[in-house]
C-alpha angles and dihedrals in degrees: 000000000000092000092054091051091050091050092049091049091052092051093053109086133167102262119203122192110250140163116235126207138164129223127191135189123168102318096334116109123190124192111201128203107192113196108195097203111054149105101267098267121153115198119189117190091340093308132099108266092237089058093045093046104037096179122078093228092062092044089052092050090054096046098040096097091050094049092045093053097034092234105138106143097082131108113223125193117193134190110192131175140166132030128049129306095265092049089049091052092050092047089052089050091054092047093049090048091051091048091051090052090051089050095046118009091195089074092065098092092049094050093040093053090051089052095241095126095054115100113218102228098191113125133163113286117237123252115259124218115260092025131094094229134351094304106355109115122206114268112271118240123197095200 
């Protein structure tokens, strides 16, 4: 009996209503939990986003959708993996923009015109047989 009670207690968690969204860029994937009632905190991989993205340019990329729409009292939790730091920041921007559109569909034209709802589909091209890389041919020798 005691084991069942412990298992039931572990399953019960404090659930908060949130909006989930996903952003992708190259090989970076960001999972966004958008909590509508919050203090304006952005947490990336269990760190403050200013600590995770030390340069202002990356911080600006992440916060652009929020500043454009004047929605700043939200808590955002992000799990991001893959890609480089810039690609991660841009994937988070896409995820936050998608979450804002789910929260308020009237924001779609504003975010769309800024280009925040467009996924950048460019990824690394695969290597072809007989070539050094995707398109790089072996050096030609006359003799």
